[in-house]
Backbone as a printed PyTorch tensor [residue, N CA C, xyz], in Angstrom:
tensor([[[-11.7170,   2.7850,  11.5140],
         [-11.2910,   1.4980,  10.9980],
         [-12.0450,   0.3860,  11.6890]],

        [[-12.2020,  -0.7110,  10.9750],
         [-12.8190,  -1.8720,  11.6060],
         [-11.8420,  -2.4460,  12.6260]],

        [[-12.3380,  -3.2200,  13.5600],
         [-11.5400,  -3.7240,  14.6660],
         [-10.3930,  -4.6320,  14.2690]],

        [[-10.3980,  -5.1730,  13.0590],
         [ -9.3490,  -6.1110,  12.6750],
         [ -8.3110,  -5.5130,  11.7330]],

        [[ -8.3250,  -4.1930,  11.5410],
         [ -7.3550,  -3.5220,  10.6760],
         [ -6.4170,  -2.6790,  11.5230]],

        [[ -5.1240,  -2.9080,  11.3400],
         [ -4.0970,  -2.1080,  12.0160],
         [ -3.6700,  -0.9900,  11.0830]],

        [[ -3.3680,   0.1920,  11.6380],
         [ -2.9770,   1.3250,  10.8070],
         [ -1.8140,   2.0610,  11.4530]],

        [[ -0.8600,   2.4670,  10.6180],
         [  0.3160,   3.1980,  11.0720],
         [  0.5200,   4.4060,  10.1650]],

        [[  0.6240,   5.6000,  10.7680],
         [  0.9430,   6.8260,  10.0380],
         [  2.3990,   7.1470,  10.3130]],

        [[  3.1610,   7.4830,   9.2570],
         [  4.5550,   7.8570,   9.4580],
         [  5.0220,   8.7580,   8.3200]],

        [[  6.1420,   9.4440,   8.5580],
         [  6.7660,  10.3130,   7.5570],
         [  8.1620,   9.7930,   7.3020]],

        [[  8.5350,   9.7080,   6.0300],
         [  9.8550,   9.2440,   5.6300],
         [ 10.3220,  10.0770,   4.4420]],

        [[ 11.4890,  10.6620,   4.5640],
         [ 12.0550,  11.4880,   3.4820],
         [ 11.0780,  12.5490,   2.9790]],

        [[ 10.3480,  13.1600,   3.9010],
         [  9.4420,  14.2510,   3.5610],
         [  8.0810,  13.8400,   3.0390]],

        [[  7.8150,  12.5450,   2.9010],
         [  6.5000,  12.0810,   2.4500],
         [  5.7440,  11.4460,   3.6100]],

        [[  4.4480,  11.7520,   3.7040],
         [  3.5860,  11.1310,   4.7100],
         [  2.9910,   9.8530,   4.1370]],

        [[  2.9450,   8.8070,   4.9680],
         [  2.4500,   7.5030,   4.5490],
         [  1.3980,   7.0040,   5.5290]],

        [[  0.5410,   6.1250,   5.0240],
         [ -0.3670,   5.3450,   5.8570],
         [ -0.1920,   3.8870,   5.4310]],

        [[  0.1620,   3.0440,   6.3890],
         [  0.2920,   1.6060,   6.1400],
         [ -0.8240,   0.9100,   6.8970]],

        [[ -1.4490,  -0.0670,   6.2620],
         [ -2.5140,  -0.8480,   6.8990],
         [ -2.2390,  -2.3320,   6.7270]],

        [[ -2.7200,  -3.1040,   7.6860],
         [ -2.5740,  -4.5520,   7.6900],
         [ -3.8690,  -5.1480,   8.2270]],

        [[ -4.3630,  -6.1910,   7.5370],
         [ -5.6310,  -6.8010,   7.9500],
         [ -5.6150,  -8.2860,   7.6130]],

        [[ -6.1110,  -9.1090,   8.5170],
         [ -6.3330, -10.5250,   8.2130],
         [ -7.4600, -10.5990,   7.1850]],

        [[ -7.2280, -11.3380,   6.0940],
         [ -8.2220, -11.3960,   5.0160],
         [ -8.1320, -12.7390,   4.3050]],

        [[ -9.2630, -13.2120,   3.8500],
         [ -9.3220, -14.4920,   3.1440],
         [ -8.9760, -14.3530,   1.6670]],

        [[ -8.9750, -13.1100,   1.1660],
         [ -8.6690, -12.8650,  -0.2360],
         [ -8.2280, -11.4190,  -0.4240]],

        [[ -7.7300, -11.1240,  -1.6090],
         [ -7.2730,  -9.7730,  -1.9620],
         [ -8.4450,  -8.8090,  -1.8700]],

        [[ -8.2390,  -7.6860,  -1.1810],
         [ -9.2640,  -6.6440,  -1.1090],
         [ -8.5960,  -5.2920,  -0.9270]],

        [[ -9.2930,  -4.2340,  -1.2750],
         [ -8.7570,  -2.8830,  -1.1260],
         [ -9.0470,  -2.3920,   0.2880]],

        [[ -7.9950,  -2.2930,   1.1040],
         [ -8.1450,  -1.8040,   2.4810],
         [ -7.5510,  -0.4060,   2.6350]],

        [[ -7.2200,   0.2450,   1.5230],
         [ -6.5270,   1.5360,   1.5670],
         [ -7.3850,   2.6800,   2.0920]],

        [[ -8.6990,   2.6030,   1.8950],
         [ -9.5600,   3.7170,   2.2790],
         [ -9.4850,   4.8810,   1.3000]],

        [[ -8.8390,   4.6730,   0.1460],
         [ -8.7010,   5.7050,  -0.8780],
         [ -9.6310,   5.3540,  -2.0300]],

        [[-10.5570,   6.2420,  -2.3280],
         [-11.5660,   5.9490,  -3.3430],
         [-11.5540,   7.0380,  -4.4120]],

        [[-10.6990,   6.8470,  -5.3910],
         [-10.5260,   7.7910,  -6.4920],
         [-10.7860,   7.0680,  -7.8070]],

        [[-10.9560,   7.8450,  -8.8480],
         [-10.9270,   7.3000, -10.1890],
         [ -9.4590,   7.2880, -10.5720]],

        [[ -8.8540,   6.1200, -10.5180],
         [ -7.4090,   5.9950, -10.6670],
         [ -6.9650,   6.3450, -12.0820]],

        [[ -5.9270,   7.1590, -12.1720],
         [ -5.3500,   7.5570, -13.4530],
         [ -4.5930,   6.3880, -14.0700]],

        [[ -3.8880,   5.6260, -13.2130],
         [ -3.0770,   4.4960, -13.6590],
         [ -3.2370,   3.3490, -12.6800]],

        [[ -3.3650,   2.1350, -13.1890],
         [ -3.3310,   0.9360, -12.3480],
         [ -2.3770,  -0.0610, -12.9970]],

        [[ -1.7470,  -0.8520, -12.1520],
         [ -0.7400,  -1.7870, -12.6390],
         [ -0.6980,  -2.9880, -11.7110]],

        [[ -0.7480,  -4.1860, -12.2530],
         [ -0.6090,  -5.4080, -11.4650],
         [  0.8650,  -5.7780, -11.3830]],

        [[  1.2960,  -6.1800, -10.1920],
         [  2.7050,  -6.5020,  -9.9730],
         [  2.7900,  -7.6180,  -8.9430]],

        [[  3.9690,  -7.7970,  -8.3880],
         [  4.2140,  -8.8270,  -7.3810],
         [  5.2230,  -8.2920,  -6.3680]],

        [[  4.9870,  -8.5840,  -5.1070],
         [  5.9380,  -8.2600,  -4.0390],
         [  6.2880,  -9.5600,  -3.3360]],

        [[  7.5120, -10.0150,  -3.5260],
         [  8.0110, -11.2320,  -2.8630],
         [  7.0330, -12.3990,  -3.0160]],

        [[  6.4930, -12.5930,  -4.2120],
         [  5.5720, -13.6860,  -4.4820],
         [  4.1220, -13.3920,  -4.1330]],

        [[  3.8370, -12.1940,  -3.6350],
         [  2.4710, -11.8090,  -3.2660],
         [  1.8220, -11.0140,  -4.4020]],

        [[  0.5340, -11.2810,  -4.6390],
         [ -0.2280, -10.5070,  -5.6090],
         [ -0.2270,  -9.0390,  -5.1850]],

        [[  0.0120,  -8.1380,  -6.1350],
         [  0.1480,  -6.7110,  -5.8200],
         [ -0.5730,  -5.8780,  -6.8680]],

        [[ -1.1850,  -4.7830,  -6.4270],
         [ -1.8310,  -3.8320,  -7.3330],
         [ -1.3500,  -2.4360,  -6.9550]],

        [[ -0.8760,  -1.7050,  -7.9630],
         [ -0.4340,  -0.3240,  -7.7900],
         [ -1.4380,   0.5970,  -8.4610]],

        [[ -1.7740,   1.7040,  -7.7890],
         [ -2.7400,   2.6470,  -8.3210],
         [ -2.2330,   4.0600,  -8.0910]],

        [[ -2.4350,   4.9200,  -9.0710],
         [ -2.0620,   6.3310,  -8.9330],
         [ -3.2050,   7.1980,  -9.4250]],

        [[ -3.4750,   8.2330,  -8.6230],
         [ -4.4020,   9.2810,  -9.0210],
         [ -3.5790,  10.5440,  -9.2000]],

        [[ -3.7310,  11.2150, -10.3270],
         [ -3.0870,  12.5060, -10.5670],
         [ -4.1870,  13.5170, -10.8430]],

        [[ -4.2330,  14.5540, -10.0130],
         [ -5.2680,  15.5670, -10.1540],
         [ -4.7370,  16.9280,  -9.7830]],

        [[ -5.6280,  17.8920,  -9.6930],
         [ -5.2470,  19.2720,  -9.3910],
         [ -4.5260,  19.4060,  -8.0550]],

        [[ -4.8910,  18.5600,  -7.0850],
         [ -4.2790,  18.6520,  -5.7530],
         [ -2.9950,  17.8380,  -5.6280]],

        [[ -2.5860,  17.1620,  -6.6970],
         [ -1.3430,  16.4000,  -6.6620],
         [ -1.5660,  14.9430,  -6.9860]],

        [[ -0.6140,  14.1300,  -6.5650],
         [ -0.6370,  12.6980,  -6.8430],
         [ -0.9010,  11.8990,  -5.5760]],

        [[ -1.5940,  10.7820,  -5.7390],
         [ -1.8290,   9.8350,  -4.6550],
         [ -1.4260,   8.4650,  -5.1670]],

        [[ -0.5560,   7.7830,  -4.4350],
         [ -0.1290,   6.4330,  -4.7930],
         [ -0.6280,   5.4390,  -3.7570]],

        [[ -1.1040,   4.2960,  -4.2400],
         [ -1.5500,   3.2030,  -3.3860],
         [ -0.8830,   1.9210,  -3.8650]],

        [[ -0.3620,   1.1660,  -2.9140],
         [  0.1740,  -0.1620,  -3.1940],
         [ -0.5790,  -1.1360,  -2.2910]],

        [[ -1.2530,  -2.1040,  -2.9080],
         [ -1.9700,  -3.1450,  -2.1740],
         [ -1.2950,  -4.4710,  -2.4700]],

        [[ -1.0780,  -5.2900,  -1.4350],
         [ -0.5570,  -6.6260,  -1.7060],
         [ -1.1150,  -7.6160,  -0.6960]],

        [[ -1.2590,  -8.8760,  -1.1750],
         [ -1.9070,  -9.9240,  -0.3900],
         [ -0.9790, -11.1200,  -0.2580]],

        [[ -0.7330, -11.5180,   0.9840],
         [  0.0730, -12.7020,   1.2890],
         [ -0.8920, -13.8560,   1.5530]],

        [[ -1.1000, -14.6990,   0.5400],
         [ -2.0460, -15.8130,   0.6460],
         [ -1.5810, -16.8560,   1.6560]],

        [[ -0.2700, -16.9940,   1.8530],
         [  0.2500, -17.9860,   2.7960],
         [ -0.1330, -17.6550,   4.2350]],

        [[ -0.2000, -16.3750,   4.5610],
         [ -0.5500, -15.9820,   5.9330],
         [ -1.9120, -15.2980,   6.0200]],

        [[ -2.6360, -15.2090,   4.9030],
         [ -3.9450, -14.5470,   4.8490],
         [ -3.8920, -13.1290,   5.4110]],

        [[ -2.8980, -12.3530,   4.9490],
         [ -2.7640, -10.9580,   5.3700],
         [ -2.8170, -10.0400,   4.1540]],

        [[ -3.6250,  -8.9840,   4.2720],
         [ -3.7450,  -7.9580,   3.2420],
         [ -3.0140,  -6.7210,   3.7220]],

        [[ -2.1980,  -6.1510,   2.8450],
         [ -1.3970,  -4.9710,   3.1620],
         [ -1.8010,  -3.8030,   2.2630]],

        [[ -1.6190,  -2.5920,   2.7830],
         [ -1.8590,  -1.3810,   2.0120],
         [ -0.8370,  -0.3310,   2.4300]],

        [[ -0.3020,   0.4010,   1.4410],
         [  0.5910,   1.5220,   1.6970],
         [  0.1660,   2.6580,   0.7900]],

        [[ -0.0530,   3.8510,   1.3600],
         [ -0.4730,   5.0040,   0.5670],
         [  0.3990,   6.2090,   0.8910]],

        [[  0.5430,   7.0820,  -0.0950],
         [  1.2150,   8.3580,   0.0990],
         [  0.6590,   9.3570,  -0.9020]],

        [[  0.8620,  10.6330,  -0.6200],
         [  0.4360,  11.6790,  -1.5480],
         [  1.4210,  12.8380,  -1.4860]],

        [[  1.4800,  13.5910,  -2.5790],
         [  2.4090,  14.7130,  -2.6720],
         [  1.9740,  15.5690,  -3.8540]],

        [[  2.5710,  16.7530,  -3.9650],
         [  2.2950,  17.6240,  -5.1040],
         [  2.6740,  16.9680,  -6.4190]],

        [[  3.7390,  16.1760,  -6.4080],
         [  4.1570,  15.4320,  -7.6010],
         [  4.9370,  14.2020,  -7.1790]],

        [[  4.4650,  13.0380,  -7.5730],
         [  5.1580,  11.7800,  -7.3140],
         [  5.7590,  11.2330,  -8.6030]],

        [[  5.9560,  12.1110,  -9.5780],
         [  6.4990,  11.7000, -10.8640],
         [  7.8220,  10.9690, -10.6790]],

        [[  7.9000,   9.7360, -11.1540],
         [  9.1140,   8.9360, -11.0350],
         [  9.2420,   8.1840,  -9.7200]],

        [[  8.3320,   8.4070,  -8.7800],
         [  8.3880,   7.7410,  -7.4780],
         [  7.8610,   6.3130,  -7.5930]],

        [[  8.5300,   5.3750,  -6.9190],
         [  8.1220,   3.9680,  -6.9270],
         [  7.8280,   3.5210,  -5.5020]],

        [[  6.5580,   3.3940,  -5.1680],
         [  6.1260,   3.0380,  -3.8180],
         [  6.4510,   1.5820,  -3.4670]],

        [[  6.7000,   0.7520,  -4.4760],
         [  6.9100,  -0.6710,  -4.2080],
         [  8.1860,  -0.9510,  -3.4210]],

        [[  9.2040,  -0.1240,  -3.5500],
         [ 10.4470,  -0.3490,  -2.8000],
         [ 10.1790,  -0.2790,  -1.2930]],

        [[  9.4160,   0.7090,  -0.8590],
         [  9.0820,   0.8170,   0.5630],
         [  8.1060,  -0.2880,   0.9710]],

        [[  7.1650,  -0.6170,   0.1230],
         [  6.2270,  -1.7080,   0.4200],
         [  6.9930,  -3.0110,   0.6450]],

        [[  7.9990,  -3.2550,  -0.1680],
         [  8.8140,  -4.4600,  -0.0310],
         [  9.5470,  -4.4840,   1.3200]],

        [[ 10.0650,  -3.3300,   1.7340],
         [ 10.7430,  -3.2440,   3.0360],
         [  9.7690,  -3.5140,   4.1800]],

        [[  8.5790,  -2.9580,   4.0870],
         [  7.5650,  -3.1780,   5.1230],
         [  7.2050,  -4.6560,   5.1840]],

        [[  7.0030,  -5.2740,   4.0340],
         [  6.6530,  -6.6900,   3.9970],
         [  7.7670,  -7.5400,   4.6110]],

        [[  8.9930,  -7.2580,   4.2560],
         [ 10.1270,  -8.0270,   4.8010],
         [ 10.2070,  -7.8690,   6.3140]],

        [[  9.9790,  -6.6660,   6.8350],
         [ 10.0020,  -6.4470,   8.2880],
         [  8.8960,  -7.2010,   8.9950]],

        [[  7.6970,  -7.2170,   8.4120],
         [  6.5930,  -7.9230,   9.0630],
         [  6.8530,  -9.4300,   9.0520]],

        [[  7.4770,  -9.9450,   7.9940],
         [  7.7950, -11.3570,   7.9370],
         [  8.8700, -11.7200,   8.9680]],

        [[  9.8300, -10.8470,   9.1190],
         [ 10.9200, -11.0680,  10.0660],
         [ 10.4030, -11.0370,  11.5140]],

        [[  9.3910, -10.1830,  11.7490],
         [  8.8420, -10.0300,  13.0940],
         [  7.6430, -10.9320,  13.3570]],

        [[  7.3430, -11.8290,  12.4240],
         [  6.2980, -12.8270,  12.6620],
         [  4.8890, -12.3450,  12.5440]],

        [[  4.6290, -11.3170,  11.7510],
         [  3.2570, -10.8420,  11.5650],
         [  2.4600, -11.7830,  10.7200]]])
């Protein structure tokens, strides 16, 4: 990782996640996941621009949630993968992470 990107690996409810945070002047993909995405969707997390991406292939599903807080110039990324993420919504956890970072002054 570049010197200005923070990364956290964790497991929650049997799924492994990677969360990243980086100071950025604009929205950018900091996930480190480079697939031909099966599905992409633009959304919003607490007023922040958000992009959701899913890859579905032979090895399973990969979900990426990217969101940018323009007020604090911070770019966020949350990724997970599993044999099947059918029906899974990564934005709920992304929202919790964002709320925690705001509460802790990130």
